[in-house]
C-alpha positions in Angstrom: 0.1 0.0 0.3 1.6 3.4 -0.6 2.2 5.6 2.1 -0.6 8.1 3.7 -0.9 11.5 2.4 -1.0 10.8 -1.4 -4.0 10.5 -4.3 -4.6 7.7 -6.8 -4.7 8.8 -9.8 -6.6 6.7 -12.1 -4.5 6.0 -15.4 -6.1 7.5 -18.8 -5.2 9.6 -21.8 -4.8 13.1 -22.1 -3.7 16.0 -24.6 -0.1 16.9 -23.4 1.1 20.1 -24.3 0.0 23.2 -25.3 -0.3 25.2 -28.8 -1.0 28.7 -27.3 2.1 29.5 -25.1 5.8 28.5 -25.4 7.7 26.4 -28.5 8.9 23.9 -26.1 5.3 22.9 -25.1 4.6 22.0 -28.8 3.2 19.9 -30.3 0.3 18.7 -28.4 0.0 15.0 -28.5 -1.9 12.1 -26.9 -0.4 10.5 -24.3 -1.5 7.5 -22.1 -0.3 7.1 -18.5 -0.9 4.2 -16.2 -2.2 4.7 -12.8 -0.1 6.2 -9.7 -0.3 7.5 -6.3 0.9 11.1 -5.8 1.5 13.7 -3.0 -1.2 15.4 -2.2 1.0 18.4 -1.7 4.9 19.4 -2.0 7.3 17.9 0.5 7.4 20.6 3.2 10.3 21.5 5.4 8.6 19.2 8.3 8.8 16.4 6.2 12.3 17.0 4.9 13.5 17.6 8.2 12.4 14.3 9.3 14.4 12.8 6.5 17.4 14.5 7.3 17.2 13.4 10.8 16.7 9.8 9.9 19.6 9.8 7.4 22.2 12.6 8.1 21.6 13.6 4.5 24.0 16.9 3.5 22.4 18.8 0.4 24.4 19.6 -2.1 23.9 23.2 -1.3 25.5 22.8 2.0 28.7 21.6 0.2 31.1 23.4 -1.6 31.3 23.4 -5.3 34.3 22.2 -7.4 35.4 24.9 -9.5 36.8 22.3 -11.8 33.1 21.7 -12.9 32.0 25.3 -13.4 35.1 26.4 -16.1 35.7 30.0 -15.5 34.1 29.9 -11.8 35.5 32.9 -9.5 37.6 30.7 -6.8 35.7 33.3 -4.0 32.2 31.4 -5.0 33.4 27.9 -4.1 31.6 28.0 -1.0 28.7 26.2 0.5 25.5 28.4 -0.7 22.3 28.6 -3.1 20.2 30.8 -5.6 18.0 33.8 -3.8 15.4 35.6 -5.7 16.0 39.5 -4.6 13.5 41.8 -5.9 15.3 45.0 -7.6 14.3 48.3 -6.4 12.8 49.2 -10.0 11.9 48.2 -13.4 14.6 46.0 -15.4 14.9 44.3 -18.7 13.6 40.7 -18.1 16.1 38.8 -20.2 18.7 39.4 -17.2 18.0 37.4 -14.6 21.1 38.0 -12.6 19.3 41.3 -11.8 17.0 39.3 -9.6 18.7 36.2 -8.8 21.9 36.1 -6.5 24.3 33.8 -5.2 24.0 33.5 -1.5 26.8 31.7 0.6 25.1 30.0 3.4 21.6 29.5 1.8 20.3 26.1 2.1 17.1 24.5 2.9 17.3 25.1 6.6 18.2 28.7 5.8 16.3 29.5 2.4 17.1 33.2 2.2 20.9 32.8 3.4 22.4 33.2 7.0 19.9 34.5 9.7 16.9 32.7 11.5 16.0 29.0 10.0 12.9 27.5 8.7 11.5 27.1 12.0 12.1 30.7 13.6 10.3 31.9 10.2 7.3 29.8 10.5 8.0 28.0 7.4 7.8 24.3 8.6 4.7 23.7 6.7 5.8 25.5 3.6 7.3 23.4 0.6 11.1 22.6 1.1 13.3 24.5 -1.1 17.1 24.9 -2.0 17.3 21.4 -3.2 19.3 20.1 -6.2 17.9 17.1 -8.1 20.0 14.4 -6.3 18.3 15.7 -2.9 15.0 15.4 -4.3 15.9 11.9 -5.7 17.5 10.7 -2.3 14.2 11.9 0.1 12.2 10.0 -2.6 14.2 6.6 -2.6 14.4 6.9 1.4 10.1 7.2 1.3 9.9 4.5 -0.8 8.7 6.6 -3.5 9.8 7.9 -7.0 10.3 11.6 -8.8 7.2 11.7 -11.2 7.8 11.6 -14.8 7.0 14.7 -16.7 3.8 13.1 -18.0 2.8 11.9 -14.9 3.3 15.4 -13.0 1.2 17.1 -16.1 -1.5 14.6 -16.1 -2.3 14.9 -12.7 -2.1 18.6 -12.5 -5.0 18.9 -15.0 -7.2 17.3 -12.3 -9.4 16.0 -15.3 -9.6 19.1 -17.1 -8.1 17.6 -20.3 -7.1 20.6 -22.8 -7.9 23.4 -20.5 -5.0 26.2 -20.3 -5.0 26.4 -16.4 -5.5 23.7 -13.9 -8.6 25.1 -13.1 -10.2 26.2 -16.4 -9.1 28.4 -19.5 -9.2 31.6 -17.1 -6.2 32.6 -15.0 -8.6 34.2 -12.2 -12.1 33.4 -12.7 -14.3 35.9 -11.5 -11.0 37.7 -10.2 -10.3 34.7 -7.7 -6.4 33.7 -7.1 -6.3 30.0 -7.3 -2.5 29.3 -7.1 0.3 31.4 -5.6 1.8 33.2 -8.6 3.2 36.5 -8.7 0.9 39.4 -8.5 1.9 43.0 -9.7 4.8 44.0 -12.2 7.6 41.3 -12.3 10.5 41.2 -10.7 10.2 44.8 -8.7 6.5 45.2 -7.8 4.6 42.7 -6.0 0.9 43.8 -5.0 -0.6 40.6 -4.1 -2.9 40.9 -1.5 -3.3 36.9 -0.7 -0.5 37.4 2.2 2.3 35.5 0.1 5.3 36.9 -1.4 7.3 34.1 -1.1 6.1 30.5 -0.7 2.8 29.8 1.1 2.4 27.0 3.6 0.5 24.0 1.4 -3.0 24.0 1.4 -3.2 27.5 1.1 -5.2 27.6 -2.1 -8.0 25.1 -3.4 -6.9 21.7 -4.4 -7.5 20.9 -8.2 -9.8 18.1 -9.4 -7.7 15.2 -7.9 -7.7 16.4 -4.7 -4.2 17.6 -5.4 -2.8 21.1 -4.0 -0.1 23.7 -5.2 0.4 21.5 -8.6 0.8 24.9 -10.2 2.5 28.0 -8.2 4.4 28.0 -5.2 7.4 26.2 -5.9 8.5 24.5 -9.2 8.8 20.8 -8.9 11.6 18.4 -9.9 10.5 15.6 -12.4 12.5 12.3 -13.0 12.8 13.3 -16.9 15.9 14.6 -18.7 15.0 17.7 -20.6 14.6 17.8 -24.2 13.4 20.9 -26.2 10.8 19.2 -28.3 9.1 16.4 -27.3 9.5 13.5 -29.5 7.5 10.1 -30.0 9.4 7.1 -29.3 11.5 5.3 -31.8 9.3 2.1 -31.3 5.7 1.8 -30.8 3.8 -1.2 -29.7 1.2 -2.7 -32.1 -1.8 -1.0 -32.2 -0.5 2.3 -30.5 -1.3 4.5 -33.6 -1.1 8.0 -32.5 -0.8 7.5 -28.5 2.5 7.8 -26.8 2.0 5.4 -23.4 4.1 6.5 -20.5 6.7 8.8 -22.1 9.9 9.5 -21.0 12.4 12.5 -21.4 15.5 13.4 -23.5 19.1 12.0 -22.2 21.5 13.5 -19.8 24.0 14.3 -22.4 21.0 15.5 -25.0 20.1 17.8 -21.9 23.0 19.7 -21.7 22.5 23.7 -22.1 23.9 24.6 -25.2 24.3 28.2 -24.2 27.0 26.6 -22.1 29.2 24.4 -24.1 31.8 24.2 -21.3 29.6 23.1 -18.7 28.7 19.4 -18.6 25.7 19.1 -16.2 22.6 17.5 -17.2 19.1 19.3 -17.3 15.7 17.7 -15.5 12.3 19.0 -16.1 10.7 21.5 -13.8 6.9 21.5 -13.8 4.1 23.6 -12.3 5.6 26.8 -12.2 6.2 28.9 -8.7 5.5 32.2 -6.8 7.7 34.0 -9.3 5.4 33.5 -12.8 3.7 36.7 -13.4 1.3 37.4 -16.4 4.4 40.0 -17.8 7.0 37.1 -17.3 7.1 33.1 -17.1 3.5 32.4 -17.8 4.3 29.0 -16.8 1.6 28.9 -14.2 0.1 26.0 -16.4 -0.1 22.2 -16.5 1.4 22.3 -19.9 4.4 24.7 -19.1 7.7 23.3 -18.5 11.4 24.3 -18.0 15.0 22.9 -17.8 16.9 23.2 -14.8 20.8 21.9 -14.3 20.3 19.2 -11.6 23.0 20.7 -9.5 20.6 23.9 -9.3 19.1 24.8 -5.5 17.1 27.9 -5.7 14.4 29.3 -3.1 11.5 28.6 -5.9 11.9 24.8 -6.6 10.7 22.3 -4.4 9.2 18.5 -5.3 6.6 16.0 -4.8 6.7 12.6 -4.8 4.6 9.5 -6.6 4.1 5.8 -5.9 3.6 3.1 -8.7 1.7 -0.1 -8.0 4.1 -3.3 -8.6 3.6 -4.8 -11.7 1.6 -8.1 -10.8 
């Protein structure tokens, strides 16, 4: 039996991707997934603290990076730390993320904003855990007897039975003016104007669940998946007889194929993130949707990436 706190997602077929937003979400294709269990919420700081207490796990952000893996790296940056969102004081160009993302020595899952009060003192125990690299999420999943979801599983569960809708709750971002996920309100990245009480992460279950009873599948934090990134989804080379136009349980690309062509000297693979985060805005990164996807190097820990797990019934 699956661990508590999970929801059963009946297997089925759905339209994966979107033709309305970003090129990497195309083409829309028919995908079938087998049934699986998935966590109702992202893994919280309270959950992760239990894992660390039981195993002594040290996260990647708590280990100084090896400059040999980052050609041209300033040796002064070879200290434990992570990326923290810091809003600029005024409008900036939206193609320069270095103006709002800053490497902060000492930032880690217990201190998501850097040295200072920890998650308990900040009242964040029931917020999603952040500042985790992919291997940290995978280690937790293995300890819990679970796994990270595939991209297809995450998108299928995120849609909440609304096949083909732009958002997890329909085709309007804010129906009747109601905010249904923790996303950026105001002009990104300098002017948050939200009235929901959340500037960064929110406590899980603060927003309504989707049609599967799942919380925060959209917004709050991006979520790591098991799949390697590929720019455009491609059908498998071989399909079983009768498969025709439906792809069953698709997987991503390869570690080598996921490398960032914009950084040819850095040989670090990228995994798929799903769900968007509290930093997705209408004027930037409109990825508060089930079809949205983003590549992230597996060594990256930031203040807006978390994860949740799945449990697949054994094949009898």
